[in-house]
N, CA and C of each residue as an Amber inpcrd file, in Angstrom:
protein
   687
 -12.8780000  23.6210000  -7.1290000 -13.2130000  24.7600000  -6.2660000
 -12.7740000  24.4790000  -4.8370000 -12.0160000  25.4000000  -4.2970000
 -11.4690000  25.1880000  -2.9680000 -12.5180000  25.3460000  -1.8690000
 -13.6640000  25.9370000  -2.2080000 -14.6980000  26.0940000  -1.1890000
 -15.1470000  24.7380000  -0.6550000 -15.0690000  23.6810000  -1.4700000
 -15.4340000  22.3340000  -1.0320000 -14.7560000  22.0170000   0.2900000
 -13.4460000  22.1890000   0.3290000 -12.6920000  21.7260000   1.4920000
 -12.8520000  22.6640000   2.6840000 -13.0810000  23.9580000   2.4210000
 -13.3180000  24.8770000   3.5350000 -14.6890000  24.6460000   4.1590000
 -15.6960000  24.4030000   3.3300000 -17.0250000  24.1000000   3.8700000
 -16.9730000  22.8860000   4.7900000 -16.2730000  21.8640000   4.3740000
 -16.2000000  20.6440000   5.1840000 -15.3880000  20.8890000   6.4580000
 -14.2580000  21.5630000   6.3420000 -13.4200000  21.8260000   7.5160000
 -14.1720000  22.6210000   8.5730000 -14.9960000  23.5910000   8.1290000
 -15.7370000  24.4310000   9.0620000 -17.1830000  23.9630000   9.2610000
 -17.5230000  22.8070000   8.6920000 -18.8730000  22.2330000   8.8160000
 -19.9550000  23.1940000   8.3450000 -19.6940000  23.8460000   7.2130000
 -20.6900000  24.7260000   6.5970000 -21.3470000  23.9950000   5.4260000
 -22.6620000  24.1370000   5.3230000 -23.4080000  23.5230000   4.2120000
 -23.2530000  22.0070000   4.1690000 -23.0270000  21.4040000   5.3290000
 -22.8360000  19.9550000   5.4220000 -23.9420000  19.3540000   6.2770000
 -24.5170000  18.2400000   5.8190000 -25.4720000  17.4810000   6.6320000
 -24.6690000  16.5390000   7.5260000 -24.5230000  16.8910000   8.7910000
 -23.7440000  16.0660000   9.7070000 -24.6000000  14.8880000  10.1850000
 -24.0770000  13.6730000  10.0430000 -24.8110000  12.4710000  10.4470000
 -24.1680000  11.7440000  11.6150000 -22.8620000  11.8480000  11.7600000
 -22.1750000  11.1460000  12.8440000 -21.0200000  11.9940000  13.3460000
 -20.6770000  11.7850000  14.6140000 -19.4860000  12.4160000  15.1850000
 -18.7100000  11.3460000  15.9290000 -17.4330000  11.2580000  15.6650000
 -16.5890000  10.2320000  16.2780000 -15.5390000  10.9140000  17.1440000
 -15.6100000  10.6630000  18.4420000 -14.6310000  11.2050000  19.3760000
 -13.9390000  10.0410000  20.0550000 -12.6310000   9.9390000  19.8660000
 -11.8450000   8.8530000  20.4370000 -10.7960000   9.4260000  21.3880000
 -10.8420000   9.0060000  22.6410000  -9.9490000   9.5130000  23.6950000
  -9.9360000  11.0380000  23.6540000  -8.7710000  11.6360000  23.7210000
  -8.6820000  13.0970000  23.6960000  -8.0760000  13.6180000  22.3990000
  -7.9110000  12.7500000  21.4020000  -7.1340000  13.1580000  20.2350000
  -7.9210000  13.2140000  18.9380000  -8.9350000  12.3760000  18.7900000
  -9.6940000  12.3210000  17.5440000 -11.0690000  12.9440000  17.7310000
 -11.3850000  13.8930000  16.8870000 -12.7290000  14.4670000  16.8460000
 -13.0630000  14.6740000  15.3740000 -13.8740000  13.7800000  14.8350000
 -14.2020000  13.8110000  13.4100000 -15.7020000  13.8840000  13.2190000
 -16.1200000  14.6960000  12.2400000 -17.5300000  14.8070000  11.8930000
 -17.7420000  14.1920000  10.5160000 -18.7250000  13.3210000  10.4080000
 -19.0580000  12.6390000   9.1570000 -20.3800000  13.1760000   8.6410000
 -20.4120000  13.5370000   7.3860000 -21.6310000  14.0780000   6.8320000
 -21.7420000  13.8600000   5.3430000 -22.6970000  14.5520000   4.7510000
 -22.9110000  14.5010000   3.3040000 -22.8150000  15.9190000   2.7700000
 -21.9540000  16.0970000   1.7880000 -21.7410000  17.4190000   1.1820000
 -21.8500000  17.2850000  -0.3240000 -22.8240000  17.9680000  -0.9240000
 -23.0540000  17.8560000  -2.3710000 -23.1660000  16.3980000  -2.8220000
 -23.8040000  15.5930000  -1.9930000 -24.0070000  14.1850000  -2.3190000
 -22.8390000  13.2900000  -1.9970000 -21.6970000  13.8570000  -1.5940000
 -20.4900000  13.0870000  -1.3060000 -20.3010000  12.9140000   0.1970000
 -19.5670000  11.8800000   0.5850000 -19.1890000  11.7070000   1.9790000
 -18.1980000  12.7920000   2.3710000 -18.4370000  13.4350000   3.5110000
 -17.4970000  14.4310000   4.0120000 -16.9920000  14.0210000   5.3820000
 -15.7030000  14.2370000   5.6090000 -15.0880000  13.9630000   6.9090000
 -14.2960000  15.2010000   7.3070000 -14.6720000  15.7850000   8.4370000
 -13.9860000  16.9590000   8.9700000 -13.1320000  16.5410000  10.1530000
 -11.8490000  16.8900000  10.1250000 -10.9150000  16.5200000  11.1840000
 -10.5220000  17.7480000  11.9910000 -10.5870000  17.6550000  13.2960000
 -10.3650000  18.8180000  14.1490000  -8.8840000  19.1570000  14.2720000
  -8.5730000  20.4320000  14.5530000  -7.1800000  20.8390000  14.7930000
  -6.7400000  20.4510000  16.1950000  -5.4970000  20.7830000  16.5470000
  -4.9820000  20.4880000  17.8830000  -5.7680000  21.2790000  18.9210000
  -6.2190000  20.5830000  19.9620000  -7.0220000  21.2300000  20.9910000
  -6.4680000  21.0740000  22.4000000  -5.4370000  20.2350000  22.5750000
  -4.9430000  19.9790000  23.9160000  -3.4970000  19.4960000  23.8620000
  -2.8430000  19.3600000  25.0240000  -1.4340000  18.9400000  25.0450000
  -1.1750000  17.5770000  24.4100000  -2.1680000  16.6680000  24.4790000
  -1.9750000  15.3470000  23.8660000  -1.8300000  15.4940000  22.3500000
  -2.6530000  16.3520000  21.7550000  -2.5530000  16.5980000  20.3150000
  -1.1680000  17.1150000  19.9570000  -0.6560000  18.0480000  20.7520000
   0.6630000  18.6140000  20.4550000   1.7730000  17.5920000  20.6250000
   1.5990000  16.6660000  21.5610000   2.6100000  15.6170000  21.6990000
   2.6360000  14.7290000  20.4580000   1.4590000  14.5170000  19.8480000
   1.3860000  13.7480000  18.6000000   2.0670000  14.5230000  17.4790000
   1.8070000  15.8330000  17.4240000   2.4560000  16.6740000  16.4130000
   3.9710000  16.5440000  16.4780000   4.5040000  16.4940000  17.6820000
   5.9540000  16.5140000  17.8780000   6.5980000  15.1380000  17.8110000
   5.8080000  14.1000000  17.6030000   6.3790000  12.7620000  17.5020000
   7.2190000  12.6010000  16.2430000   7.1570000  13.5690000  15.3570000
   8.0330000  13.5390000  14.1840000   9.4910000  13.4350000  14.5980000
   9.8220000  14.0620000  15.7190000  11.2230000  14.1120000  16.1300000
  11.7360000  12.7430000  16.5740000  10.8160000  11.8070000  16.8410000
  11.2520000  10.4620000  17.2100000  11.8000000   9.7360000  15.9810000
  10.9700000   9.6070000  14.9570000  11.4140000   9.0250000  13.6960000
  10.3050000   9.1410000  12.6610000  10.6840000   9.0240000  11.4180000
   9.7180000   8.9050000  10.3280000   9.5780000   7.4150000  10.0490000
   8.3600000   6.9470000   9.8620000   8.1460000   5.5160000   9.7240000
   7.5510000   5.1720000   8.3670000   7.7110000   3.9140000   8.0030000
   7.0680000   3.4070000   6.7900000   5.6190000   3.1000000   7.1340000
   4.6530000   3.6330000   6.3830000   3.2440000   3.3500000   6.6790000
   2.9450000   1.8630000   6.6060000   1.9650000   1.4200000   7.3610000
   1.6050000   0.0040000   7.4290000   1.2060000  -0.5570000   6.0770000
   0.6890000   0.3020000   5.1790000   0.1900000  -0.1950000   3.9030000
   1.2880000  -0.3370000   2.8490000   2.4740000   0.1960000   3.1270000
   3.5470000   0.2200000   2.1260000   4.2010000  -1.1580000   1.9800000
   4.6120000  -1.4770000   0.7830000   5.3160000  -2.7340000   0.5250000
   6.6880000  -2.7210000   1.1960000   7.2520000  -3.8990000   1.3440000
   8.5340000  -4.0100000   2.0230000   9.6380000  -3.1960000   1.3820000
   9.5990000  -3.0630000   0.0610000  10.6450000  -2.3370000  -0.6530000
  10.3520000  -0.8430000  -0.7630000   9.2090000  -0.4160000  -0.2520000
   8.7930000   0.9790000  -0.4030000   9.7180000   1.9250000   0.3560000
   9.9410000   3.0870000  -0.2470000  10.7310000   4.1270000   0.4010000
   9.8630000   5.2330000   1.0060000   8.5650000   4.9960000   1.0470000
   7.6460000   5.9610000   1.6400000   7.9210000   6.0870000   3.1370000
   8.0310000   7.3250000   3.6100000   8.2090000   7.5850000   5.0340000
   7.2570000   8.7070000   5.4370000   6.7310000   8.6200000   6.6560000
   5.6950000   9.5620000   7.0740000   5.8220000   9.8550000   8.5630000
   5.3030000  10.9840000   8.9740000   5.2940000  11.4470000  10.3630000
   4.7570000  10.3440000  11.2760000   5.5470000   9.9440000  12.2560000
   5.1760000   8.8160000  13.1110000   3.8990000   9.0640000  13.9030000
   3.7540000  10.2720000  14.4670000   2.5940000  10.5470000  15.3050000
   1.2820000  10.4140000  14.5650000   1.2120000  10.9670000  13.3600000
  -0.0420000  10.9690000  12.6120000  -0.4170000   9.5760000  12.1060000
   0.5420000   8.8530000  11.5530000   0.2150000   7.5320000  11.0140000
  -0.0800000   6.5510000  12.1420000   0.5970000   6.6960000  13.2750000
   0.3420000   5.8000000  14.4060000  -1.0590000   6.0150000  14.9610000
  -1.4910000   7.2760000  15.0460000  -2.8350000   7.5650000  15.5220000
  -3.8780000   6.9940000  14.5690000  -3.6400000   7.1420000  13.2630000
  -4.5910000   6.6250000  12.2860000  -4.6860000   5.1040000  12.3530000
  -3.5900000   4.4240000  12.5790000  -3.6150000   2.9650000  12.6870000
  -4.5010000   2.5120000  13.8440000  -4.5230000   3.2820000  14.9140000
  -5.3300000   2.9230000  16.0810000  -6.8210000   3.0790000  15.7960000
  -7.1970000   4.1500000  15.0900000  -8.6080000   4.5100000  14.9820000
  -9.2270000   4.2730000  13.6040000  -8.4520000   3.7910000  12.6370000
  -8.9830000   3.6650000  11.2780000 -10.2090000   2.7460000  11.2150000
 -10.2130000   1.6470000  11.9930000 -11.3580000   0.7350000  11.9740000
 -12.6250000   1.4290000  12.4630000 -12.4800000   2.3560000  13.4060000
 -13.6380000   3.1050000  13.8970000 -14.1990000   4.0060000  12.8020000
 -13.3100000   4.5910000  12.0000000 -13.7530000   5.4390000  10.8850000
 -14.5270000   4.5980000   9.8720000 -13.9710000   3.4660000   9.4860000
 -14.6300000   2.6110000   8.5010000 -15.9750000   2.1010000   9.0380000
 -15.9940000   1.7260000  10.3140000 -17.2280000   1.2280000  10.9250000
 -18.3010000   2.3030000  10.9210000 -17.9120000   3.5450000  11.2200000
 -18.8670000   4.6530000  11.2370000 -19.5400000   4.8160000   9.8810000
 -18.7560000   4.7200000   8.8080000 -19.3010000   4.8640000   7.4590000
 -20.1400000   3.6510000   7.0740000 -19.6400000   2.4730000   7.3310000
 -20.3250000   1.2470000   6.8990000 -21.6630000   1.0430000   7.5920000
 -21.7940000   1.5160000   8.8320000 -23.0120000   1.2660000   9.6000000
 -24.0470000   2.3860000   9.4800000 -23.7440000   3.4100000   8.7030000
 -24.6980000   4.4940000   8.4830000 -25.0830000   4.5110000   7.0110000
 -26.3490000   4.2870000   6.7160000 -26.7810000   4.1520000   5.3210000
 -26.5620000   5.4330000   4.5220000 -26.7330000   6.6050000   5.1530000
 -26.5110000   7.8670000   4.4490000 -25.0420000   7.9890000   4.0200000
 -24.1490000   7.6430000   4.9500000 -22.7180000   7.7810000   4.6710000
 -22.2290000   6.7340000   3.6810000 -22.6970000   5.5090000   3.8150000
 -22.2500000   4.4340000   2.9230000 -22.7330000   4.6510000   1.4900000
 -23.8640000   5.3300000   1.3320000 -24.3250000   5.6750000  -0.0100000
 -23.5620000   6.8680000  -0.5610000 -23.2800000   7.8340000   0.2990000
 -22.6070000   9.0580000  -0.1440000 -21.2000000   8.7890000  -0.6570000
 -20.4960000   7.8330000  -0.0510000 -19.1130000   7.5940000  -0.4640000
 -19.0490000   7.0500000  -1.8910000 -20.1260000   6.4740000  -2.3730000
 -20.1620000   5.9970000  -3.7540000 -20.1270000   7.1690000  -4.7390000
 -20.5350000   8.3420000  -4.2700000 -20.5870000   9.5300000  -5.1320000
 -19.3340000  10.3910000  -5.0440000 -18.5150000  10.1850000  -4.0090000
 -17.3130000  10.9890000  -3.8660000 -16.9260000  11.1470000  -2.4110000
 -15.8030000  11.8310000  -2.1870000 -15.2520000  11.9560000  -0.8400000
 -14.5640000  13.3080000  -0.6850000 -14.8570000  13.9870000   0.4330000
 -14.1560000  15.2190000   0.7930000 -13.6320000  15.0450000   2.2180000
 -12.3180000  15.0700000   2.3800000 -11.7090000  14.9890000   3.7040000
 -10.9420000  16.2800000   3.9290000 -11.2360000  16.9630000   5.0270000
 -10.6190000  18.2670000   5.2300000 -10.4170000  18.5460000   6.7070000
  -9.3700000  19.3150000   7.0030000  -9.1170000  19.6920000   8.3850000
  -8.1180000  20.8220000   8.4500000  -7.9830000  21.3750000   9.6290000
  -7.0690000  22.4910000   9.8440000  -5.9660000  22.0660000  10.8020000
  -4.7680000  22.5740000  10.5970000  -3.6300000  22.2950000  11.4680000
  -3.3960000  20.7780000  11.5460000  -3.4410000  20.1790000  12.7200000
  -3.2450000  18.7320000  12.8590000  -4.2520000  17.9520000  12.0170000
  -5.5010000  18.4160000  12.0020000  -6.5100000  17.7430000  11.1890000
  -6.1880000  17.7930000   9.7150000  -5.6220000  18.9180000   9.2640000
  -5.2160000  19.0290000   7.8670000  -4.0510000  18.1220000   7.5410000
  -3.1420000  17.9630000   8.5000000  -2.0060000  17.0670000   8.2760000
  -2.4690000  15.6280000   8.1040000  -3.4950000  15.2450000   8.8610000
  -3.9660000  13.8620000   8.8070000  -4.9440000  13.6090000   7.6590000
  -5.4190000  14.6750000   7.0180000  -6.4590000  14.5240000   5.9910000
  -6.0090000  13.6510000   4.8260000  -4.7720000  13.8210000   4.3660000
  -4.3220000  13.0220000   3.2210000  -4.1620000  11.5540000   3.5980000
  -3.7740000  11.2800000   4.8440000  -3.6450000   9.8960000   5.3100000
  -5.0090000   9.2160000   5.2840000  -6.0130000   9.9010000   5.8340000
  -7.3630000   9.3570000   5.8920000  -7.9270000   9.1610000   4.4860000
  -7.7960000  10.1850000   3.6460000  -8.3460000  10.1080000   2.2880000
  -7.6980000   8.9780000   1.4970000  -6.3850000   8.8410000   1.5980000
  -5.6870000   7.7960000   0.8630000  -6.1820000   6.4150000   1.2640000
  -6.3710000   6.1960000   2.5620000  -6.8310000   4.8920000   3.0300000
  -8.2470000   4.6000000   2.5440000  -9.1080000   5.5970000   2.5530000
 -10.4750000   5.3850000   2.0590000 -10.4700000   5.0870000   0.5600000
  -9.6650000   5.8140000  -0.1840000  -9.6090000   5.6020000  -1.6320000
  -9.0940000   4.1950000  -1.9570000  -8.1840000   3.7000000  -1.1650000
  -7.6290000   2.3720000  -1.4010000  -8.5730000   1.2490000  -0.9850000
  -9.5850000   1.5670000  -0.1640000 -10.4510000   0.5220000   0.3730000
 -11.9090000   0.6200000  -0.0580000 -12.2680000   1.6840000  -0.7700000
 -13.6330000   1.8390000  -1.2560000 -13.5930000   2.1750000  -2.7420000
 -14.6840000   1.8840000  -3.4180000 -14.8000000   2.2590000  -4.8220000
 -15.3740000   3.6630000  -4.8960000 -14.5060000   4.6350000  -5.1920000
 -14.8930000   6.0440000  -5.2250000 -14.4510000   6.6310000  -6.5600000
 -15.2930000   7.3970000  -7.2440000 -14.8520000   8.0410000  -8.4890000
 -13.6090000   8.9030000  -8.2260000 -12.5300000   8.6350000  -8.9360000
 -11.2690000   9.3140000  -8.6660000 -11.3730000  10.8260000  -8.8170000
 -12.1810000  11.2740000  -9.7770000 -12.2980000  12.7090000 -10.0030000
 -13.2700000  13.3770000  -9.0340000 -13.7480000  12.6000000  -8.0450000
 -14.6590000  13.1440000  -7.0380000 -14.0720000  12.9580000  -5.6330000
 -12.7560000  13.0840000  -5.5380000 -12.0780000  13.0110000  -4.2490000
 -11.3410000  14.3290000  -4.0280000 -11.5810000  14.9530000  -2.8710000
 -10.9830000  16.2510000  -2.5550000 -10.3970000  16.2030000  -1.1470000
  -9.2300000  16.8210000  -0.9830000  -8.5640000  16.8170000   0.3180000
  -8.1420000  18.2390000   0.6800000  -8.5310000  18.6880000   1.8770000
  -8.1540000  20.0090000   2.3520000  -7.1320000  19.9180000   3.4750000
  -5.9310000  20.4040000   3.2160000  -4.8480000  20.4190000   4.2150000
  -4.6030000  21.8810000   4.5670000  -5.4280000  22.4120000   5.4420000
  -5.4820000  23.8460000   5.6890000  -4.5880000  24.2270000   6.8700000
  -3.6080000  25.0870000   6.6020000  -2.6080000  25.4850000   7.6050000
  -1.9630000  24.2490000   8.2220000  -1.6770000  23.2630000   7.3980000
  -1.1820000  21.9770000   7.8790000   0.3300000  21.8640000   7.7440000
   0.9900000  21.2010000   8.6940000   2.4270000  20.9470000   8.5740000
   2.7080000  19.8900000   7.5100000   3.9390000  19.8640000   7.0300000
   4.3740000  18.8140000   6.1110000   4.4070000  17.4870000   6.8790000
   4.1450000  16.3810000   6.1820000   4.0520000  15.1330000   6.9410000
   4.8350000  13.9550000   6.3750000   5.3580000  14.0450000   5.1630000
   6.0280000  12.8740000   4.6160000   7.1510000  13.2280000   3.6680000
   7.8650000  12.2100000   3.2170000   8.9350000  12.4640000   2.2530000
   8.3660000  12.5390000   0.8380000   9.2370000  12.7220000  -0.1280000
   8.7950000  12.8710000  -1.5110000   8.0280000  11.6430000  -1.9880000
   8.4340000  10.4650000  -1.5380000   7.7630000   9.2430000  -1.9750000
   6.3350000   9.1750000  -1.4380000   6.1050000   9.7240000  -0.2440000
   4.7290000   9.7780000   0.2720000   3.8910000  10.7180000  -0.5830000
   4.4280000  11.8660000  -0.8930000   3.7210000  12.8320000  -1.7420000
   3.3150000  12.1830000  -3.0620000   4.2430000  11.4890000  -3.6980000
   3.9660000  10.8520000  -4.9860000   2.9600000   9.7160000  -4.8380000
   3.0140000   9.0290000  -3.6980000   2.0750000   7.9360000  -3.4500000
   0.6430000   8.4500000  -3.3720000   0.4310000   9.5430000  -2.6470000
  -0.9140000  10.1170000  -2.5280000  -1.3970000  10.5950000  -3.8900000
  -0.5160000  11.2690000  -4.6340000  -0.9040000  11.8360000  -5.9270000
  -1.1490000  10.7600000  -6.9820000  -0.7210000   9.5460000  -6.7130000
  -1.0110000   8.4210000  -7.6060000  -2.4860000   8.0310000  -7.5200000
  -3.0710000   8.1850000  -6.3510000  -4.4480000   7.7520000  -6.1240000
  -5.4560000   8.8950000  -6.1260000  -5.0030000  10.1120000  -5.8330000
  -5.8950000  11.2620000  -5.7620000  -5.3530000  12.3410000  -6.6950000
  -6.1800000  12.9140000  -7.5680000  -5.6800000  13.9340000  -8.4950000
  -4.9680000  15.0650000  -7.7510000  -3.7970000  15.4250000  -8.2320000
  -3.0020000  16.4670000  -7.5820000  -3.7630000  17.7710000  -7.4710000
  -4.5680000  18.0660000  -8.4910000  -5.3030000  19.3350000  -8.4890000
  -6.4490000  19.3380000  -7.4780000  -6.7470000  18.1930000  -6.8620000
  -7.7810000  18.1090000  -5.8370000  -7.1920000  18.0420000  -4.4280000
  -5.8850000  18.2160000  -4.3280000  -5.1950000  18.1940000  -3.0410000
  -4.7880000  19.6210000  -2.7000000  -5.5080000  20.2420000  -1.7790000
  -5.3180000  21.6630000  -1.4790000  -4.5420000  21.8240000  -0.1750000
  -3.2960000  22.2420000  -0.2870000  -2.4740000  22.5350000   0.8890000
  -2.3610000  24.0540000   0.9820000  -2.9770000  24.6410000   2.0000000
  -3.1020000  26.0900000   2.0910000  -2.2430000  26.6410000   3.2280000
  -1.4530000  27.6520000   2.9000000  -0.6340000  28.3490000   3.8940000
  -1.1490000  29.7780000   4.0170000  -1.3580000  30.2300000   5.2540000
  -1.7920000  31.6040000   5.4780000  -0.5840000  32.4590000   5.8580000
  -0.3000000  33.4530000   5.0310000   0.8780000  34.3150000   5.2130000
   2.1320000  33.4490000   5.3670000   2.9780000  33.7670000   6.3380000
   4.2310000  33.0230000   6.5250000   4.1250000  32.1790000   7.7920000
   3.1660000  31.2980000   7.7910000   2.8660000  30.4640000   8.9470000
   4.0090000  29.4700000   9.1850000   4.6840000  29.6010000  10.3180000
   5.8480000  28.7630000  10.6140000   5.4940000  27.2850000  10.6690000
   4.2930000  26.9680000  11.1710000   3.8970000  25.5680000  11.3120000
   3.9060000  24.8520000   9.9600000   3.5210000  25.5500000   8.9130000
   3.4850000  24.9370000   7.5790000   4.8680000  24.8690000   6.9330000
   5.8630000  25.4920000   7.5710000   7.2050000  25.5620000   6.9840000
   8.2150000  24.6470000   7.6800000   7.7890000  24.0070000   8.7700000
   8.6910000  23.1220000   9.4990000   9.2030000  21.9840000   8.6240000
  10.3310000  21.4260000   9.0360000  10.8330000  20.1640000   8.5110000
  11.2840000  20.2260000   7.0520000  12.5020000  20.7100000   6.8620000
  13.1000000  20.7120000   5.5360000  13.2270000  19.2810000   5.0280000
  12.9810000  19.1010000   3.7460000  13.0730000  17.7700000   3.1630000
  11.7820000  16.9870000   3.2300000  10.7490000  17.5570000   3.8550000
   9.4450000  16.9110000   3.8770000   8.4890000  17.6530000   2.9600000
   7.3870000  16.9950000   2.6420000   6.4420000  17.5250000   1.6660000
   5.0110000  17.2800000   2.1320000   4.0950000  18.0150000   1.5370000
   2.6720000  17.6940000   1.5860000   2.2370000  17.4500000   0.1510000
   1.3290000  16.5110000  -0.0620000   0.8790000  16.2390000  -1.4340000
   0.0840000  17.4050000  -2.0020000  -0.0140000  17.4470000  -3.3230000
  -0.7690000  18.4990000  -3.9860000   0.0480000  19.7510000  -4.1990000
  -0.6360000  20.8520000  -4.4120000   0.0220000  22.1340000  -4.6650000
  -0.2050000  23.0870000  -3.5030000   0.8150000  23.8660000  -3.1800000
   0.7140000  24.8430000  -2.1120000  -0.0130000  26.0910000  -2.6060000
  -1.0040000  26.5120000  -1.8570000  -1.7370000  27.7500000  -2.1240000
  -1.4420000  28.7010000  -0.9710000  -0.9880000  29.9070000  -1.2970000
  -0.6380000  30.8690000  -0.2580000  -1.6670000  31.9940000  -0.2320000
  -2.2550000  32.2100000   0.9430000  -3.2090000  33.2910000   1.1320000
  -2.5700000  34.3850000   1.9820000  -2.6080000  35.6050000   1.4950000
  -2.1340000  36.7330000   2.2810000  -0.6550000  37.0080000   2.1250000
  -0.2970000  38.2660000   2.0040000   1.1040000  38.6540000   1.9030000
   1.6920000  38.8790000   3.2950000   2.9930000  38.6810000   3.4030000
   3.6780000  38.9770000   4.6500000   5.1250000  39.2850000   4.3410000
   5.6670000  40.2930000   5.0080000   7.0660000  40.6600000   4.8020000
   7.9620000  40.0420000   5.8760000   7.3520000  39.2880000   6.7910000
   8.1240000  38.5980000   7.8110000   8.6350000  37.2750000   7.2370000
   9.8070000  36.8020000   7.6850000  10.3010000  35.5100000   7.2020000
   9.4130000  34.3610000   7.6520000   8.8190000  34.4970000   8.8410000
   7.8760000  33.5140000   9.3430000   7.1390000  34.1060000  10.5410000
   6.0460000  33.4550000  10.9340000   5.2790000  33.9250000  12.0750000
   4.5170000  32.7700000  12.6940000   4.5800000  32.6470000  14.0090000
   3.7860000  31.6460000  14.7020000   2.3610000  32.1410000  14.9230000
   2.1760000  33.4740000  14.9890000   0.8500000  34.0370000  15.2320000
  -0.0960000  33.7990000  14.0640000   0.4480000  33.7940000  12.8530000
  -0.4050000  33.5990000  11.6820000  -1.0750000  32.2340000  11.6830000
  -0.4980000  31.2900000  12.4120000  -1.1070000  29.9580000  12.4270000
  -2.4590000  29.9890000  13.1360000  -2.5210000  30.5620000  14.3110000
  -3.7890000  30.5880000  15.0350000  -4.8240000  31.4500000  14.3180000
  -4.3850000  32.5640000  13.7550000  -5.3140000  33.4270000  13.0230000
  -5.8330000  32.7250000  11.7790000  -4.9220000  32.0370000  11.0830000
  -5.3310000  31.3490000   9.8710000  -6.3010000  30.2300000  10.1350000
  -6.1290000  29.5600000  11.2580000  -6.9870000  28.4160000  11.5540000
  -8.3890000  28.8220000  11.9880000  -8.4930000  29.8870000  12.7620000
  -9.7440000  30.0980000  13.4640000 -10.5510000  31.3140000  13.0160000
 -10.0160000  32.1680000  12.1770000 -10.7840000  33.3000000  11.6730000
 -11.4980000  32.8570000  10.4020000 -12.6710000  32.2340000  10.5770000
 -13.3810000  31.6400000   9.4490000 -13.7630000  32.6720000   8.3960000
 -14.3220000  33.7880000   8.8330000 -14.7980000  34.7890000   7.8750000
 -13.6580000  35.3260000   7.0130000 -12.5050000  35.5550000   7.6280000
 -11.3700000  36.0640000   6.8700000 -10.9020000  35.0370000   5.8440000
 -10.8740000  33.7770000   6.2450000 -10.4510000  32.7380000   5.3140000
 -11.4070000  32.6380000   4.1320000 -12.6890000  32.8200000   4.3800000
 -13.6680000  32.7020000   3.2990000 -13.5550000  33.8480000   2.2910000
 -13.0550000  34.9950000   2.7180000 -12.8400000  36.0690000   1.7440000
 -11.7720000  35.6570000   0.7400000 -10.7250000  34.9810000   1.2060000
  -9.6870000  34.4780000   0.3020000 -10.2330000  33.3630000  -0.5930000
 -11.0340000  32.4750000   0.0120000 -11.5980000  31.3470000  -0.7330000
 -12.4740000  31.8300000  -1.8870000 -13.3310000  32.7870000  -1.6030000
 -14.2380000  33.2950000  -2.6360000 -13.4660000  33.9310000  -3.7860000
 -12.4250000  34.6990000  -3.4760000 -11.6150000  35.3210000  -4.5210000
 -10.8550000  34.2580000  -5.3200000 -10.3420000  33.2530000  -4.6430000
  -9.5980000  32.1860000  -5.3190000 -10.4910000  31.4550000  -6.3250000
 -11.6990000  31.1150000  -5.8880000 -12.6060000  30.3720000  -6.7590000
 -13.1040000  31.2050000  -7.9370000 -13.1080000  32.5230000  -7.7710000
 -13.5310000  33.4020000  -8.8640000 -12.3640000  33.8100000  -9.7550000
 -11.1480000  33.3570000  -9.4070000  -9.9800000  33.6960000 -10.2060000
  -9.5140000  35.1140000  -9.9950000  -9.8970000  35.7300000  -8.8680000
  -9.4980000  37.0950000  -8.5690000  -8.1880000  37.1240000  -7.7870000
  -7.6590000  38.3000000  -7.5610000  -6.4110000  38.4420000  -6.7980000
  -6.7090000  38.1980000  -5.3240000  -6.2700000  37.0550000  -4.8190000
  -6.5190000  36.7130000  -3.4330000  -5.2800000  36.8770000  -2.5670000
  -4.1380000  37.2210000  -3.1680000  -2.8870000  37.3170000  -2.4260000
  -2.7250000  38.7340000  -1.8710000  -3.5510000  39.0560000  -0.8810000
  -3.4740000  40.3720000  -0.2660000  -3.6000000  40.2560000   1.2370000
  -3.5290000  41.3890000   1.9390000  -3.5340000  41.3450000   3.4060000
  -4.9500000  41.1920000   3.9500000
């Protein structure tokens, strides 16, 4: 059910226990959702965030966890930021009894825009470092840009079920279409029809109109026709 990742991204129905704010770029909320650990990652909020988004143009890098022979390549800005703050994320979970117990039951990592792009990076690292039931891991990449090559996509899907990786595009959001030859893990879900080839406006509307997004979510989970205006 895709509502899992939307609830976490918008902090609905979540028991929030910790909030981690690092410099001007990281704003994460840690909580418990349906007994599982939830991590909500914020979208871009300032020029520093956008500079991180655009670091892709510098180069794609091999993640720190990849073997020497690995062909995995990923957006430099996102993986570099995660390398700086990952210990703070782990410390937040380990030092809170509610969170450290919840992760044993499952994990939901979700975010919008920049937060959605980083969600798979965060989830993959947690799955590799904690004992979590594989069928209880969910990732929400909502209105998120592509972040890695095909080998990165396959790497994530090796550890997290593909059907639990939700990459959502609202209409013809240009931000989600950038960078030919790059991928996001999981399956693309498209909400809303559009006759335009692309639109930058749909990105802000898709990210911040919570009520409208939930109308699509409810129809999707009920198996109804959600591909409408």
